mmCIF file of the N, C-alpha and C atoms, coordinates in Angstrom:
data_MODEL
# 
_entry.id   MODEL 
# 
loop_
_atom_site.group_PDB 
_atom_site.id 
_atom_site.type_symbol 
_atom_site.label_atom_id 
_atom_site.label_alt_id 
_atom_site.label_comp_id 
_atom_site.label_asym_id 
_atom_site.label_entity_id 
_atom_site.label_seq_id 
_atom_site.pdbx_PDB_ins_code 
_atom_site.Cartn_x 
_atom_site.Cartn_y 
_atom_site.Cartn_z 
_atom_site.occupancy 
_atom_site.B_iso_or_equiv 
_atom_site.pdbx_formal_charge 
_atom_site.auth_seq_id 
_atom_site.auth_comp_id 
_atom_site.auth_asym_id 
_atom_site.auth_atom_id 
_atom_site.pdbx_PDB_model_num 
ATOM 1   N N  . MET A 1 1  ? 43.074 145.849 237.149 1.00 0.00 ? 1  MET A N  1 
ATOM 2   C CA . MET A 1 1  ? 43.583 144.766 236.561 1.00 0.00 ? 1  MET A CA 1 
ATOM 3   C C  . MET A 1 1  ? 42.552 143.931 236.200 1.00 0.00 ? 1  MET A C  1 
ATOM 4   N N  . SER A 1 2  ? 42.727 143.439 235.050 1.00 0.00 ? 2  SER A N  1 
ATOM 5   C CA . SER A 1 2  ? 41.726 142.433 234.390 1.00 0.00 ? 2  SER A CA 1 
ATOM 6   C C  . SER A 1 2  ? 42.450 141.147 233.942 1.00 0.00 ? 2  SER A C  1 
ATOM 7   N N  . SER A 1 3  ? 41.676 140.231 234.006 1.00 0.00 ? 3  SER A N  1 
ATOM 8   C CA . SER A 1 3  ? 42.365 138.744 233.621 1.00 0.00 ? 3  SER A CA 1 
ATOM 9   C C  . SER A 1 3  ? 41.430 137.997 232.682 1.00 0.00 ? 3  SER A C  1 
ATOM 10  N N  . THR A 1 4  ? 42.034 137.311 231.663 1.00 0.00 ? 4  THR A N  1 
ATOM 11  C CA . THR A 1 4  ? 41.467 136.682 230.700 1.00 0.00 ? 4  THR A CA 1 
ATOM 12  C C  . THR A 1 4  ? 40.695 135.536 231.315 1.00 0.00 ? 4  THR A C  1 
ATOM 13  N N  . PRO A 1 5  ? 39.415 135.354 231.176 1.00 0.00 ? 5  PRO A N  1 
ATOM 14  C CA . PRO A 1 5  ? 38.605 134.119 231.726 1.00 0.00 ? 5  PRO A CA 1 
ATOM 15  C C  . PRO A 1 5  ? 39.127 132.837 231.129 1.00 0.00 ? 5  PRO A C  1 
ATOM 16  N N  . LYS A 1 6  ? 39.305 131.723 232.006 1.00 0.00 ? 6  LYS A N  1 
ATOM 17  C CA . LYS A 1 6  ? 39.845 130.528 231.507 1.00 0.00 ? 6  LYS A CA 1 
ATOM 18  C C  . LYS A 1 6  ? 38.661 129.885 230.596 1.00 0.00 ? 6  LYS A C  1 
ATOM 19  N N  . PRO A 1 7  ? 38.994 129.131 229.621 1.00 0.00 ? 7  PRO A N  1 
ATOM 20  C CA . PRO A 1 7  ? 37.898 128.475 228.904 1.00 0.00 ? 7  PRO A CA 1 
ATOM 21  C C  . PRO A 1 7  ? 37.336 127.472 229.652 1.00 0.00 ? 7  PRO A C  1 
ATOM 22  N N  . ILE A 1 8  ? 36.151 127.072 229.442 1.00 0.00 ? 8  ILE A N  1 
ATOM 23  C CA . ILE A 1 8  ? 35.324 125.860 230.226 1.00 0.00 ? 8  ILE A CA 1 
ATOM 24  C C  . ILE A 1 8  ? 36.251 124.688 230.378 1.00 0.00 ? 8  ILE A C  1 
ATOM 25  N N  . VAL A 1 9  ? 36.879 124.107 229.192 1.00 0.00 ? 9  VAL A N  1 
ATOM 26  C CA . VAL A 1 9  ? 37.774 123.211 229.325 1.00 0.00 ? 9  VAL A CA 1 
ATOM 27  C C  . VAL A 1 9  ? 39.188 123.608 228.671 1.00 0.00 ? 9  VAL A C  1 
ATOM 28  N N  . PRO A 1 10 ? 40.491 123.405 229.266 1.00 0.00 ? 10 PRO A N  1 
ATOM 29  C CA . PRO A 1 10 ? 41.494 123.672 228.747 1.00 0.00 ? 10 PRO A CA 1 
ATOM 30  C C  . PRO A 1 10 ? 41.610 123.326 227.282 1.00 0.00 ? 10 PRO A C  1 
ATOM 31  N N  . GLN A 1 11 ? 42.084 123.961 226.246 1.00 0.00 ? 11 GLN A N  1 
ATOM 32  C CA . GLN A 1 11 ? 42.192 123.794 224.931 1.00 0.00 ? 11 GLN A CA 1 
ATOM 33  C C  . GLN A 1 11 ? 43.140 122.544 224.633 1.00 0.00 ? 11 GLN A C  1 
ATOM 34  N N  . ASP A 1 12 ? 43.860 121.977 225.691 1.00 0.00 ? 12 ASP A N  1 
ATOM 35  C CA . ASP A 1 12 ? 44.949 120.974 225.525 1.00 0.00 ? 12 ASP A CA 1 
ATOM 36  C C  . ASP A 1 12 ? 44.338 119.646 225.962 1.00 0.00 ? 12 ASP A C  1 
ATOM 37  N N  . GLN A 1 13 ? 42.949 119.821 226.554 1.00 0.00 ? 13 GLN A N  1 
ATOM 38  C CA . GLN A 1 13 ? 42.276 118.537 227.049 1.00 0.00 ? 13 GLN A CA 1 
ATOM 39  C C  . GLN A 1 13 ? 41.211 118.258 226.126 1.00 0.00 ? 13 GLN A C  1 
ATOM 40  N N  . THR A 1 14 ? 40.964 116.973 226.056 1.00 0.00 ? 14 THR A N  1 
ATOM 41  C CA . THR A 1 14 ? 39.875 116.367 225.178 1.00 0.00 ? 14 THR A CA 1 
ATOM 42  C C  . THR A 1 14 ? 38.490 116.038 225.965 1.00 0.00 ? 14 THR A C  1 
ATOM 43  N N  . ILE A 1 15 ? 37.537 116.403 225.558 1.00 0.00 ? 15 ILE A N  1 
ATOM 44  C CA . ILE A 1 15 ? 36.213 116.025 226.306 1.00 0.00 ? 15 ILE A CA 1 
ATOM 45  C C  . ILE A 1 15 ? 35.696 114.900 225.484 1.00 0.00 ? 15 ILE A C  1 
ATOM 46  N N  . PHE A 1 16 ? 35.610 113.402 226.066 1.00 0.00 ? 16 PHE A N  1 
ATOM 47  C CA . PHE A 1 16 ? 35.075 112.336 225.278 1.00 0.00 ? 16 PHE A CA 1 
ATOM 48  C C  . PHE A 1 16 ? 33.540 112.335 225.611 1.00 0.00 ? 16 PHE A C  1 
ATOM 49  N N  . VAL A 1 17 ? 32.962 112.082 224.614 1.00 0.00 ? 17 VAL A N  1 
ATOM 50  C CA . VAL A 1 17 ? 31.470 111.906 224.620 1.00 0.00 ? 17 VAL A CA 1 
ATOM 51  C C  . VAL A 1 17 ? 30.919 110.565 224.315 1.00 0.00 ? 17 VAL A C  1 
ATOM 52  N N  . GLU A 1 18 ? 29.883 110.171 224.581 1.00 0.00 ? 18 GLU A N  1 
ATOM 53  C CA . GLU A 1 18 ? 29.297 108.844 224.354 1.00 0.00 ? 18 GLU A CA 1 
ATOM 54  C C  . GLU A 1 18 ? 27.994 109.180 223.436 1.00 0.00 ? 18 GLU A C  1 
ATOM 55  N N  . ALA A 1 19 ? 27.478 108.270 223.004 1.00 0.00 ? 19 ALA A N  1 
ATOM 56  C CA . ALA A 1 19 ? 26.155 108.288 222.153 1.00 0.00 ? 19 ALA A CA 1 
ATOM 57  C C  . ALA A 1 19 ? 25.172 108.912 222.826 1.00 0.00 ? 19 ALA A C  1 
ATOM 58  N N  . LYS A 1 20 ? 25.158 108.594 224.046 1.00 0.00 ? 20 LYS A N  1 
ATOM 59  C CA . LYS A 1 20 ? 24.232 108.998 224.992 1.00 0.00 ? 20 LYS A CA 1 
ATOM 60  C C  . LYS A 1 20 ? 24.007 110.699 225.073 1.00 0.00 ? 20 LYS A C  1 
ATOM 61  N N  . ASP A 1 21 ? 25.275 111.161 224.816 1.00 0.00 ? 21 ASP A N  1 
ATOM 62  C CA . ASP A 1 21 ? 25.286 112.610 225.065 1.00 0.00 ? 21 ASP A CA 1 
ATOM 63  C C  . ASP A 1 21 ? 25.101 113.344 223.680 1.00 0.00 ? 21 ASP A C  1 
ATOM 64  N N  . LEU A 1 22 ? 24.640 112.715 222.630 1.00 0.00 ? 22 LEU A N  1 
ATOM 65  C CA . LEU A 1 22 ? 24.128 113.241 221.386 1.00 0.00 ? 22 LEU A CA 1 
ATOM 66  C C  . LEU A 1 22 ? 22.818 113.887 221.513 1.00 0.00 ? 22 LEU A C  1 
ATOM 67  N N  . PRO A 1 23 ? 22.487 114.898 220.957 1.00 0.00 ? 23 PRO A N  1 
ATOM 68  C CA . PRO A 1 23 ? 23.147 115.874 219.942 1.00 0.00 ? 23 PRO A CA 1 
ATOM 69  C C  . PRO A 1 23 ? 24.002 116.527 221.028 1.00 0.00 ? 23 PRO A C  1 
ATOM 70  N N  . LEU A 1 24 ? 25.254 116.970 220.744 1.00 0.00 ? 24 LEU A N  1 
ATOM 71  C CA . LEU A 1 24 ? 26.256 117.479 221.432 1.00 0.00 ? 24 LEU A CA 1 
ATOM 72  C C  . LEU A 1 24 ? 26.217 119.000 221.437 1.00 0.00 ? 24 LEU A C  1 
ATOM 73  N N  . TYR A 1 25 ? 26.275 119.716 222.360 1.00 0.00 ? 25 TYR A N  1 
ATOM 74  C CA . TYR A 1 25 ? 26.239 121.225 222.357 1.00 0.00 ? 25 TYR A CA 1 
ATOM 75  C C  . TYR A 1 25 ? 27.334 121.723 223.316 1.00 0.00 ? 25 TYR A C  1 
ATOM 76  N N  . CYS A 1 26 ? 27.847 122.799 223.079 1.00 0.00 ? 26 CYS A N  1 
ATOM 77  C CA . CYS A 1 26 ? 28.868 123.665 223.780 1.00 0.00 ? 26 CYS A CA 1 
ATOM 78  C C  . CYS A 1 26 ? 28.326 125.181 223.936 1.00 0.00 ? 26 CYS A C  1 
ATOM 79  N N  . PRO A 1 27 ? 28.309 125.672 225.199 1.00 0.00 ? 27 PRO A N  1 
ATOM 80  C CA . PRO A 1 27 ? 28.933 125.215 226.374 1.00 0.00 ? 27 PRO A CA 1 
ATOM 81  C C  . PRO A 1 27 ? 27.933 124.242 227.016 1.00 0.00 ? 27 PRO A C  1 
ATOM 82  N N  . PRO A 1 28 ? 28.246 123.388 227.957 1.00 0.00 ? 28 PRO A N  1 
ATOM 83  C CA . PRO A 1 28 ? 27.594 122.334 228.622 1.00 0.00 ? 28 PRO A CA 1 
ATOM 84  C C  . PRO A 1 28 ? 26.615 122.790 229.590 1.00 0.00 ? 28 PRO A C  1 
ATOM 85  N N  . ALA A 1 29 ? 25.802 122.292 229.957 1.00 0.00 ? 29 ALA A N  1 
ATOM 86  C CA . ALA A 1 29 ? 24.786 122.762 231.142 1.00 0.00 ? 29 ALA A CA 1 
ATOM 87  C C  . ALA A 1 29 ? 25.368 123.219 232.491 1.00 0.00 ? 29 ALA A C  1 
ATOM 88  N N  . ASP A 1 30 ? 26.456 122.614 232.830 1.00 0.00 ? 30 ASP A N  1 
ATOM 89  C CA . ASP A 1 30 ? 27.038 122.932 234.010 1.00 0.00 ? 30 ASP A CA 1 
ATOM 90  C C  . ASP A 1 30 ? 28.028 123.778 234.090 1.00 0.00 ? 30 ASP A C  1 
ATOM 91  N N  . ALA A 1 31 ? 28.179 124.495 232.960 1.00 0.00 ? 31 ALA A N  1 
ATOM 92  C CA . ALA A 1 31 ? 29.356 125.629 232.832 1.00 0.00 ? 31 ALA A CA 1 
ATOM 93  C C  . ALA A 1 31 ? 28.912 126.641 233.585 1.00 0.00 ? 31 ALA A C  1 
ATOM 94  N N  . PRO A 1 32 ? 29.837 127.350 234.267 1.00 0.00 ? 32 PRO A N  1 
ATOM 95  C CA . PRO A 1 32 ? 29.592 128.604 235.059 1.00 0.00 ? 32 PRO A CA 1 
ATOM 96  C C  . PRO A 1 32 ? 29.151 129.580 234.228 1.00 0.00 ? 32 PRO A C  1 
ATOM 97  N N  . LEU A 1 33 ? 28.258 130.418 234.740 1.00 0.00 ? 33 LEU A N  1 
ATOM 98  C CA . LEU A 1 33 ? 27.382 131.498 234.006 1.00 0.00 ? 33 LEU A CA 1 
ATOM 99  C C  . LEU A 1 33 ? 28.552 132.632 233.438 1.00 0.00 ? 33 LEU A C  1 
ATOM 100 N N  . TRP A 1 34 ? 29.432 132.943 234.066 1.00 0.00 ? 34 TRP A N  1 
ATOM 101 C CA . TRP A 1 34 ? 30.590 133.780 233.780 1.00 0.00 ? 34 TRP A CA 1 
ATOM 102 C C  . TRP A 1 34 ? 31.212 133.519 232.625 1.00 0.00 ? 34 TRP A C  1 
ATOM 103 N N  . ASN A 1 35 ? 31.218 132.065 232.316 1.00 0.00 ? 35 ASN A N  1 
ATOM 104 C CA . ASN A 1 35 ? 31.939 131.361 231.262 1.00 0.00 ? 35 ASN A CA 1 
ATOM 105 C C  . ASN A 1 35 ? 31.018 130.972 230.008 1.00 0.00 ? 35 ASN A C  1 
ATOM 106 N N  . MET A 1 36 ? 29.846 131.750 229.947 1.00 0.00 ? 36 MET A N  1 
ATOM 107 C CA . MET A 1 36 ? 29.029 131.159 228.902 1.00 0.00 ? 36 MET A CA 1 
ATOM 108 C C  . MET A 1 36 ? 29.326 131.758 227.616 1.00 0.00 ? 36 MET A C  1 
ATOM 109 N N  . HIS A 1 37 ? 29.172 131.005 226.359 1.00 0.00 ? 37 HIS A N  1 
ATOM 110 C CA . HIS A 1 37 ? 29.116 131.699 225.099 1.00 0.00 ? 37 HIS A CA 1 
ATOM 111 C C  . HIS A 1 37 ? 27.829 131.300 224.457 1.00 0.00 ? 37 HIS A C  1 
ATOM 112 N N  . PRO A 1 38 ? 27.474 131.867 223.196 1.00 0.00 ? 38 PRO A N  1 
ATOM 113 C CA . PRO A 1 38 ? 26.278 131.298 222.616 1.00 0.00 ? 38 PRO A CA 1 
ATOM 114 C C  . PRO A 1 38 ? 26.217 129.833 222.440 1.00 0.00 ? 38 PRO A C  1 
ATOM 115 N N  . ARG A 1 39 ? 25.114 129.018 222.724 1.00 0.00 ? 39 ARG A N  1 
ATOM 116 C CA . ARG A 1 39 ? 25.072 127.679 222.571 1.00 0.00 ? 39 ARG A CA 1 
ATOM 117 C C  . ARG A 1 39 ? 25.219 127.255 221.100 1.00 0.00 ? 39 ARG A C  1 
ATOM 118 N N  . VAL A 1 40 ? 26.164 126.277 220.902 1.00 0.00 ? 40 VAL A N  1 
ATOM 119 C CA . VAL A 1 40 ? 26.276 125.796 219.528 1.00 0.00 ? 40 VAL A CA 1 
ATOM 120 C C  . VAL A 1 40 ? 26.363 124.340 219.538 1.00 0.00 ? 40 VAL A C  1 
ATOM 121 N N  . TYR A 1 41 ? 25.684 123.821 218.385 1.00 0.00 ? 41 TYR A N  1 
ATOM 122 C CA . TYR A 1 41 ? 25.736 122.314 218.330 1.00 0.00 ? 41 TYR A CA 1 
ATOM 123 C C  . TYR A 1 41 ? 27.067 121.941 217.696 1.00 0.00 ? 41 TYR A C  1 
ATOM 124 N N  . ILE A 1 42 ? 27.644 120.829 218.160 1.00 0.00 ? 42 ILE A N  1 
ATOM 125 C CA . ILE A 1 42 ? 28.964 120.233 217.696 1.00 0.00 ? 42 ILE A CA 1 
ATOM 126 C C  . ILE A 1 42 ? 28.602 118.950 216.804 1.00 0.00 ? 42 ILE A C  1 
ATOM 127 N N  . GLU A 1 43 ? 29.003 118.897 215.746 1.00 0.00 ? 43 GLU A N  1 
ATOM 128 C CA . GLU A 1 43 ? 28.965 117.805 214.963 1.00 0.00 ? 43 GLU A CA 1 
ATOM 129 C C  . GLU A 1 43 ? 30.035 116.767 215.017 1.00 0.00 ? 43 GLU A C  1 
ATOM 130 N N  . VAL A 1 44 ? 30.225 115.971 215.901 1.00 0.00 ? 44 VAL A N  1 
ATOM 131 C CA . VAL A 1 44 ? 31.149 114.938 216.219 1.00 0.00 ? 44 VAL A CA 1 
ATOM 132 C C  . VAL A 1 44 ? 30.845 113.758 215.435 1.00 0.00 ? 44 VAL A C  1 
ATOM 133 N N  . VAL A 1 45 ? 29.811 113.232 215.038 1.00 0.00 ? 45 VAL A N  1 
ATOM 134 C CA . VAL A 1 45 ? 29.665 111.695 214.556 1.00 0.00 ? 45 VAL A CA 1 
ATOM 135 C C  . VAL A 1 45 ? 30.231 111.657 213.161 1.00 0.00 ? 45 VAL A C  1 
ATOM 136 N N  . LYS A 1 46 ? 30.445 112.495 212.151 1.00 0.00 ? 46 LYS A N  1 
ATOM 137 C CA . LYS A 1 46 ? 30.801 112.353 211.057 1.00 0.00 ? 46 LYS A CA 1 
ATOM 138 C C  . LYS A 1 46 ? 32.415 112.069 210.975 1.00 0.00 ? 46 LYS A C  1 
ATOM 139 N N  . THR A 1 47 ? 33.420 112.765 211.737 1.00 0.00 ? 47 THR A N  1 
ATOM 140 C CA . THR A 1 47 ? 34.620 112.486 211.775 1.00 0.00 ? 47 THR A CA 1 
ATOM 141 C C  . THR A 1 47 ? 35.225 111.965 213.406 1.00 0.00 ? 47 THR A C  1 
ATOM 142 N N  . GLY A 1 48 ? 34.164 111.845 214.205 1.00 0.00 ? 48 GLY A N  1 
ATOM 143 C CA . GLY A 1 48 ? 34.710 111.402 215.675 1.00 0.00 ? 48 GLY A CA 1 
ATOM 144 C C  . GLY A 1 48 ? 35.334 112.547 216.591 1.00 0.00 ? 48 GLY A C  1 
ATOM 145 N N  . LYS A 1 49 ? 35.563 113.714 215.813 1.00 0.00 ? 49 LYS A N  1 
ATOM 146 C CA . LYS A 1 49 ? 36.260 114.757 216.656 1.00 0.00 ? 49 LYS A CA 1 
ATOM 147 C C  . LYS A 1 49 ? 35.661 116.048 216.061 1.00 0.00 ? 49 LYS A C  1 
ATOM 148 N N  . ALA A 1 50 ? 35.550 117.100 217.067 1.00 0.00 ? 50 ALA A N  1 
ATOM 149 C CA . ALA A 1 50 ? 35.314 118.421 216.848 1.00 0.00 ? 50 ALA A CA 1 
ATOM 150 C C  . ALA A 1 50 ? 35.808 119.414 217.634 1.00 0.00 ? 50 ALA A C  1 
ATOM 151 N N  . ILE A 1 51 ? 35.914 120.591 217.379 1.00 0.00 ? 51 ILE A N  1 
ATOM 152 C CA . ILE A 1 51 ? 36.342 121.552 218.272 1.00 0.00 ? 51 ILE A CA 1 
ATOM 153 C C  . ILE A 1 51 ? 35.119 122.730 218.161 1.00 0.00 ? 51 ILE A C  1 
ATOM 154 N N  . CYS A 1 52 ? 34.947 123.494 219.433 1.00 0.00 ? 52 CYS A N  1 
ATOM 155 C CA . CYS A 1 52 ? 33.931 124.499 219.547 1.00 0.00 ? 52 CYS A CA 1 
ATOM 156 C C  . CYS A 1 52 ? 34.661 125.802 218.906 1.00 0.00 ? 52 CYS A C  1 
ATOM 157 N N  . PRO A 1 53 ? 33.847 126.194 218.081 1.00 0.00 ? 53 PRO A N  1 
ATOM 158 C CA . PRO A 1 53 ? 34.275 127.443 217.215 1.00 0.00 ? 53 PRO A CA 1 
ATOM 159 C C  . PRO A 1 53 ? 34.357 128.882 218.266 1.00 0.00 ? 53 PRO A C  1 
ATOM 160 N N  . TYR A 1 54 ? 33.735 128.733 219.415 1.00 0.00 ? 54 TYR A N  1 
ATOM 161 C CA . TYR A 1 54 ? 33.815 129.841 220.422 1.00 0.00 ? 54 TYR A CA 1 
ATOM 162 C C  . TYR A 1 54 ? 34.992 129.826 221.390 1.00 0.00 ? 54 TYR A C  1 
ATOM 163 N N  . CYS A 1 55 ? 35.103 128.606 222.310 1.00 0.00 ? 55 CYS A N  1 
ATOM 164 C CA . CYS A 1 55 ? 36.217 128.561 223.282 1.00 0.00 ? 55 CYS A CA 1 
ATOM 165 C C  . CYS A 1 55 ? 37.099 127.602 222.961 1.00 0.00 ? 55 CYS A C  1 
ATOM 166 N N  . GLY A 1 56 ? 37.069 126.689 221.678 1.00 0.00 ? 56 GLY A N  1 
ATOM 167 C CA . GLY A 1 56 ? 38.157 125.979 221.282 1.00 0.00 ? 56 GLY A CA 1 
ATOM 168 C C  . GLY A 1 56 ? 38.209 124.705 222.074 1.00 0.00 ? 56 GLY A C  1 
ATOM 169 N N  . ALA A 1 57 ? 37.184 124.389 222.967 1.00 0.00 ? 57 ALA A N  1 
ATOM 170 C CA . ALA A 1 57 ? 36.933 123.092 223.520 1.00 0.00 ? 57 ALA A CA 1 
ATOM 171 C C  . ALA A 1 57 ? 36.921 121.925 222.571 1.00 0.00 ? 57 ALA A C  1 
ATOM 172 N N  . ASN A 1 58 ? 37.955 120.773 222.621 1.00 0.00 ? 58 ASN A N  1 
ATOM 173 C CA . ASN A 1 58 ? 38.159 119.735 222.002 1.00 0.00 ? 58 ASN A CA 1 
ATOM 174 C C  . ASN A 1 58 ? 36.958 118.532 222.507 1.00 0.00 ? 58 ASN A C  1 
ATOM 175 N N  . TYR A 1 59 ? 36.269 118.046 221.462 1.00 0.00 ? 59 TYR A N  1 
ATOM 176 C CA . TYR A 1 59 ? 35.407 117.071 221.835 1.00 0.00 ? 59 TYR A CA 1 
ATOM 177 C C  . TYR A 1 59 ? 35.777 116.035 220.884 1.00 0.00 ? 59 TYR A C  1 
ATOM 178 N N  . GLU A 1 60 ? 35.779 114.551 221.594 1.00 0.00 ? 60 GLU A N  1 
ATOM 179 C CA . GLU A 1 60 ? 35.954 113.320 220.717 1.00 0.00 ? 60 GLU A CA 1 
ATOM 180 C C  . GLU A 1 60 ? 34.906 112.212 221.110 1.00 0.00 ? 60 GLU A C  1 
ATOM 181 N N  . LEU A 1 61 ? 34.395 111.361 220.145 1.00 0.00 ? 61 LEU A N  1 
ATOM 182 C CA . LEU A 1 61 ? 33.599 110.502 220.516 1.00 0.00 ? 61 LEU A CA 1 
ATOM 183 C C  . LEU A 1 61 ? 34.398 109.344 220.940 1.00 0.00 ? 61 LEU A C  1 
ATOM 184 N N  . LYS A 1 62 ? 33.876 108.617 222.160 1.00 0.00 ? 62 LYS A N  1 
ATOM 185 C CA . LYS A 1 62 ? 34.599 107.693 222.585 1.00 0.00 ? 62 LYS A CA 1 
ATOM 186 C C  . LYS A 1 62 ? 34.793 106.523 221.681 1.00 0.00 ? 62 LYS A C  1 
ATOM 187 N N  . GLU A 1 63 ? 35.891 105.665 221.742 1.00 0.00 ? 63 GLU A N  1 
ATOM 188 C CA . GLU A 1 63 ? 36.117 104.761 221.043 1.00 0.00 ? 63 GLU A CA 1 
ATOM 189 C C  . GLU A 1 63 ? 35.097 103.439 220.885 1.00 0.00 ? 63 GLU A C  1 
ATOM 190 N N  . GLY A 1 64 ? 34.519 103.156 219.852 1.00 0.00 ? 64 GLY A N  1 
ATOM 191 C CA . GLY A 1 64 ? 33.703 102.060 219.964 1.00 0.00 ? 64 GLY A CA 1 
ATOM 192 C C  . GLY A 1 64 ? 32.343 102.370 220.169 1.00 0.00 ? 64 GLY A C  1 
ATOM 193 N N  . GLU A 1 65 ? 31.722 103.646 220.273 1.00 0.00 ? 65 GLU A N  1 
ATOM 194 C CA . GLU A 1 65 ? 30.584 104.111 220.368 1.00 0.00 ? 65 GLU A CA 1 
ATOM 195 C C  . GLU A 1 65 ? 29.716 103.949 219.178 1.00 0.00 ? 65 GLU A C  1 
ATOM 196 N N  . LYS A 1 66 ? 28.600 103.244 219.423 1.00 0.00 ? 66 LYS A N  1 
ATOM 197 C CA . LYS A 1 66 ? 27.772 103.212 218.327 1.00 0.00 ? 66 LYS A CA 1 
ATOM 198 C C  . LYS A 1 66 ? 26.711 104.287 218.237 1.00 0.00 ? 66 LYS A C  1 
ATOM 199 N N  . VAL A 1 67 ? 26.706 105.139 217.100 1.00 0.00 ? 67 VAL A N  1 
ATOM 200 C CA . VAL A 1 67 ? 25.573 106.108 217.037 1.00 0.00 ? 67 VAL A CA 1 
ATOM 201 C C  . VAL A 1 67 ? 24.454 105.524 216.094 1.00 0.00 ? 67 VAL A C  1 
ATOM 202 N N  . HIS A 1 68 ? 23.482 105.880 216.724 1.00 0.00 ? 68 HIS A N  1 
ATOM 203 C CA . HIS A 1 68 ? 21.826 105.229 216.116 1.00 0.00 ? 68 HIS A CA 1 
ATOM 204 C C  . HIS A 1 68 ? 21.222 106.591 215.759 1.00 0.00 ? 68 HIS A C  1 
ATOM 205 N N  . GLY A 1 69 ? 20.667 106.605 214.790 1.00 0.00 ? 69 GLY A N  1 
ATOM 206 C CA . GLY A 1 69 ? 19.545 107.767 214.441 1.00 0.00 ? 69 GLY A CA 1 
ATOM 207 C C  . GLY A 1 69 ? 20.269 109.319 214.455 1.00 0.00 ? 69 GLY A C  1 
ATOM 208 N N  . HIS A 1 70 ? 21.376 109.334 214.494 1.00 0.00 ? 70 HIS A N  1 
ATOM 209 C CA . HIS A 1 70 ? 22.109 110.811 214.189 1.00 0.00 ? 70 HIS A CA 1 
ATOM 210 C C  . HIS A 1 70 ? 22.792 111.157 213.163 1.00 0.00 ? 70 HIS A C  1 
# 
C-alpha cells in the first residue's frame, strides 16, 4: 500500500516571508529529505505573492515589508 507524500506546506496555507528571507527559494532548508524537490527560486517581490511550481506552496511577502536591492 502506498500513500501520496504530503506537500512541505499544505496548499491551502500561506507562508509569509520577510525581506530578510530574500532571495526566496523552495523547498526550504529545513524541509525533510523525503519531501524534497529541485530547488527553485520564487519571485515574490513583483506581485507580493507566488506559488511554487513543484509543490504548490503559497508564498506571500508580509504587508509593509520594504525590499531593497532585489
